[in-house]
C-alpha positions in Angstrom: 0.0 0.0 0.0 1.4 3.4 -0.9 2.0 5.9 1.9 0.8 9.5 1.8 3.3 12.0 0.5 5.3 13.8 3.2 6.6 17.3 3.1 10.1 18.6 2.8 9.8 20.0 6.3 8.8 16.6 7.8 11.8 14.9 6.2 14.1 17.6 7.7 12.5 17.0 11.1 13.0 13.2 10.8 16.7 13.8 10.1 17.2 16.3 13.0 15.4 13.9 15.4 17.4 10.9 14.0 14.1 9.1 13.4 14.7 7.7 9.9 12.3 5.8 7.7 13.8 2.8 5.9 13.0 4.3 2.5 12.6 7.8 1.1 11.5 8.3 -2.5 11.8 11.9 -3.5 10.6 13.0 -6.9 9.4 15.9 -8.9 10.1 18.6 -11.4 11.9 20.8 -9.0 15.5 19.6 -8.5 16.2 22.1 -5.7 14.4 20.1 -3.0 15.6 16.8 -4.2 19.2 18.0 -4.1 18.7 19.6 -0.6 17.3 16.4 0.8 20.2 14.4 -0.7 22.8 16.8 0.7 21.1 16.7 4.1 21.2 12.9 4.2 24.8 12.7 3.0 25.9 15.3 5.6 23.8 14.4 8.7 23.0 10.7 8.8 26.6 9.3 9.1 29.8 10.7 10.5 32.8 11.0 8.2 34.3 7.9 9.8 31.1 5.9 9.3 30.8 6.8 5.7 33.8 4.8 4.7 32.0 1.5 5.2 28.3 2.5 5.3 27.7 4.9 2.5 26.8 4.0 -1.0 26.1 6.5 -3.8 24.7 5.2 -7.1 23.5 6.8 -10.3 20.6 5.4 -12.2 22.4 5.4 -15.5 25.1 3.1 -14.0 22.6 0.6 -12.5 21.6 -2.3 -14.7 18.4 -2.9 -12.7 17.0 -2.4 -9.2 18.5 -5.7 -7.8 21.8 -3.7 -7.5 20.0 -1.3 -5.1 18.5 -4.2 -3.2 21.9 -5.8 -2.8 23.4 -2.6 -1.3 20.4 -2.0 0.9 20.4 -5.5 2.4 24.0 -5.2 3.7 24.4 -4.6 7.4 26.2 -1.5 8.7 29.7 -1.8 10.0 30.7 0.2 13.1 27.5 2.3 12.8 23.8 2.2 13.5 22.8 2.8 9.9 23.8 2.2 6.3 23.0 5.0 3.9 22.2 4.1 0.2 21.6 7.1 -2.1 20.3 6.6 -5.6 20.5 9.7 -7.8 18.9 10.0 -11.3 16.7 7.0 -10.5 14.5 7.9 -13.5 17.1 6.1 -15.6 16.5 2.7 -14.1 14.5 0.3 -16.2 13.5 -2.7 -14.1 11.9 -1.9 -10.7 10.4 -5.3 -10.0 13.1 -6.4 -7.5 12.9 -3.2 -5.6 9.2 -3.7 -5.0 10.0 -6.9 -3.2 12.5 -5.1 -1.0 9.9 -2.4 -0.2 7.7 -5.0 1.3 10.4 -5.9 3.9 13.0 -3.1 4.0 16.0 -3.3 6.3 15.6 -1.3 9.5 19.3 -0.6 9.6 19.5 1.0 6.1 18.2 4.4 5.0 17.5 4.2 1.3 17.1 7.5 -0.5 15.9 7.3 -4.1 16.0 10.6 -6.0 13.8 10.6 -9.1 13.5 13.6 -11.3 10.5 13.7 -13.6 
C-alpha cells in the first residue's frame, strides 16, 4: 500500500530527530528540494568515519536494474547504527520489480534514498 506524501519539512524534522524511515522516495520537477534532501542525508546521517563502510552512492544510468540497489540496501552497517544508500537519477533505471519486493520488507538498519526527477 502506498504511503501518503510527506513534506520537505517533515523529512528535515526526521533527520534532525534521527528518526529515519527505511525508504525515502523523493521525486518531482523541482530539483532544488531533491538536491537539498540528498545533501542533508549525506551530511547528517553518518559521520565521516562511518561513511567509509556504510555509505553507497549510485547513479541510475550506471545501475543495470533495481537488484543492484537491493543488494546494497540489504547489507548490514559496520561500526555504525545505519547504512545509507543514495540513488540519484533513478528515472534512468529500467527494471523496478526487484525493488518492489524489498519495499515489502526493508532493512531497518538501512536508510535508502531514491532521487527521481520527472
